[in-house]
N, C-alpha and C positions, 0 to 999 in steps of 0.2 A: 504494500500500500504506500510505501515511501516513494515509489516511482512516479514522476510527474509526466503527464501526457503533454505532448507538444502539438502545436497546430500552426498553420500558416494563414496569414491574412493577405488576401490579394486585392489590391486597389484597382477598381474597375472604372475609375474616372478617366476622362478623355484628354489627358495631358501626359507628357513624357515624364518618367521617373526622375526625380531630382530637380524638377522645374516647378515654378509656381503656376497656378491656373491662370489662363488668359480669358479675355472676354469671349474669344472664339471658342475656346474649349469648354466654356461654361454654358454656351448656348444663348439664344436671343432672349429668353425669359430672365436670365440672370444679369444681363448687361445693364438694365435699368437700375438694379440694386447697387452695382458697382459705381455708377455715375452719380447717383443722388442718395447719399446716406441720410438716414432719418435724423432729423433734429426736432426736438419738441418745440412747439410754438410758444409755450408759456413755461414759466418756472413750475416745476413739480413740487408741490408742498401739500400739506393737509387740506388747506382751503380749496386748492385747485382740484384735488382728488374728490372732495365732497361735491364741488360744482359739477365735475364730470359725471359722477353718479346721478346727481340731480337732473342734469340735462338728459342723461340716458332714460331716466324714469319719465321725464316730460315727453321724450320721443315716443315711448311706449304708450303714453296716454294720448298720443295724437296731437299734442300741443305744439310740437316742433317737427320740422321735416327730418326724415331719416338722412343722415349725412352721406350715405352711400347711394340711395335711390332718389333722394330728393322728394319723395312722396310722404304723405302722412298716413299712418296706419295705427289703429288702436290694438294693443295687446295687454289686456288687464292682468293676466297672470305674470307677464314679464315686468309690468309696472309694479305690481305688488311685491315681487321678489326683490327688485331694486330698492323699493321703499323699506322693506324689511332689513336689507343689508345696511342701509344708512342708519336705521334704528338700532341695529346690532352694534354698529360702530359707535353710536352715541352712548349706548350702555357700557361697552367695554372700555371706552376712553374716558369715562366720567372721572373727574378729578385730575386728569392729565392734560387738559386742554386750556388754552388761554380763554379769556372771557369772550373775545371775538369769535373764536372757533366754536365755542359752546353755543353762542347766539346764532351763528351761521347754520349749524346743524338743526337747531330748534326751528328756525325760520323756514329752511328748506323742507324739513319734515312736515311742518304745519301746512305749507302750500301744497305739497304733494298729497298728503292724506286727505285734505279737503277736496282736491280735484279728483282723487281716486274715488272717494265716496260719491261725489256728484256723478262721475262717469258710470260707476257700477250700479247706481240706482235707476239708470235710464232703461 
């Protein structure tokens, strides 16, 4: 049982051994990624994270257009899930937030919950 098994890994990528991948070897779908690296549009912090979740919930409530399709579509289960996630974050971060962050979560949750109740009662 002390004997170790050996195995060989064969790289099946389309470039020569010992060289770096090029745009041609990676194919046309990967070229875009090499030319335009992702850079966030805003600073990522707790407030921007909560705003992002809130916006996602508003998209699911049909209040804002979907950023991919541009259309408005209501999905109450997805909206509820996102609202519940924000509520969970509020509960789990209690006592660890600044006063502004606490107020932000309360305000977003209030607006989302009121809109959810209004939409679900239709």
